[in-house]
N, C-alpha and C positions, 0 to 999 in steps of 0.2 A: 504495499500500499504506500501510497506516496504522500511526502507530507504536503501541507499546504504551500510551502515555500516553492518545493519543486513544480506544484501545479501552475503556480503563479508564474515563475520562470518558463515554462514550457508555453503557457499563453503569450507571455512576452515574445518569447523566441519565434511564434508561430505568427505573432502578430507583426514584427518586424519583417519578416519575409513576404507576408502578403503585401505591406507596405512598398517593399521596394518591388515587388513583382507589378503592383498597378502603377509604380512610377515608372517604371520600365515601359509599360503598357501605354501609358500616356506621352511619354517622350517620342515613343516610334510613330503613335498616331499623328502628333505634330508634326514630325518630319515628314510623313505622308501627306498629310494635307498641305503642308507647305511646298512639296514638291510638285503636287498636283497644280495648284494654284499658279506656280511658274511656269510649268509647261503651258497652261491654258493661255495666261496672259502673253507669253513670248511667242504664241502660234502664229500669229499675224506677222510680226517680224521676221520670223523664219520663212513663211509663206513665200514673203516680198523678196527676201534673199535667195531662195531657191529659184523664182521666177528672174530675179535679174542675172543671176548665173546662167541661166539657161540663155537669156537674150544675149549674153556678153561672149558665151561660146559661139553662137550664132554670127553676131555680127562682128566681132573683134579678135575671135579666133582665141578667145581668153584659154590658157591651158591651167593656171594654179590661179585660183580664187584666192583674194587676201581678205582684207578688211573690207567691211561692208559700212554704209554711211545713209543715214536719211536726211534729206533738206527739206524743210516747210518754210515757204515763204508764199508768194502768189500762188503758187504751184508747188508740189511734193516730186522730187527726183530723188531717186535710188541710185546709189553710186558703188559700184565693186571695184576695189582696187586687184592688181594680181599681174601677171606676167602672159605675153601672147606666145605663139608660136617660136618667135624669134628670140624668145628669152627677156624681151625689153619691159619693163615696168609700165603699166597701163592703167589708166582710169575708163570705167565705162560708165557715164551718165543717162540713165533711162527714166523718161518722165512716166509718173504714176498711169496717167491716161491716154497713152500713146503718144505718138510723135516721134521727133528725130532723136535716135540713138547718137549719143557724141563719144567717139573713142579717142582719148587724150593718151599722147605718149608723156608719162610721167616727167621726162627730160625736158619737156618745153615749157615747165611751170614749176610752180612751188610744191613741195610736199607738205603734209600736214605738220611735220615738225617744225618745219621753216616758216610756216605762217603764224603757229604758235608762239615760237621764238620771235617774231615780229611783234606781236601782242604783248608779250612781256615784257620787250624793251619799251615799247611807246607807252604801255599803260600801266606797269607793274601790279597786275592784278592778285587778288587774294588767291583765287584758284582759276584754271582754265577746266573748263567743264566739258567742252568738245571742240573738234573742228571737222565741218562736213562739207564736201564739195557741192555746187549746184549750179542752176542758172538765174540770174539776174539781169534784166535788160538785155536778155539774148546772148550775155556773155558768162563764162564759166567763172565762178567765184568759190573762195572757201569761206564759209560762215565759222567766224570762232565765237563760242560763247563761253561768257567767262565772270566772274564776280569780281568786283572792283574792291580796292581798298576799304569802302564803307560795306562791303557785303550785297551792293547792290548788282542786279543782273544786267549785263551789258552785251552787244552783239557787235562785231565788226565783221562786215563783208570786205574781203580781200580779192583782188583780181588774181585769178588764177597765173597767168602769164608775167603780169609786171609786178606784183606785190605790193599796188597801189590799193590804199583804202578806198571803197566804193561808197560805202556807207558805214555810218556808226550810231549805235541807238544806245544811249547811256541811262542809266538810272532806273530801271525797270522795279 
């Protein structure tokens, strides 16, 4: 026959084991739910990337797809960076709702890193959020989004070929 103390110890031990098991079940459930939410919310971006890569392979002979960009201004443009059959770095800019596909040799303009560096030199931002190529006034531009020293949202449109600032929007 067990003493009262032994019975209490056994109950505590079972209770601790059940608590740990329940906690693990909750953690696994949260991870699964977050994973499903991520996959569902990222599906439109993944579909746009797949479609852009397909178009780039057809029109620009894209061999190695790389970074994918989304640009939203008057119109939405999807851009895929990569290498063509001649192993040259290229950007392929595709309008969301049809139109001319633009194939640009990366050597004929600035890279994302170069335009980010220009913005850092000119504005000393708190943080650069992104750089994305697109089309503004029928010219290819880089849109650089950043937070200024006050933490306010700002945009610079920089001409792809010349590096000149086309438009600046500050303090949003």
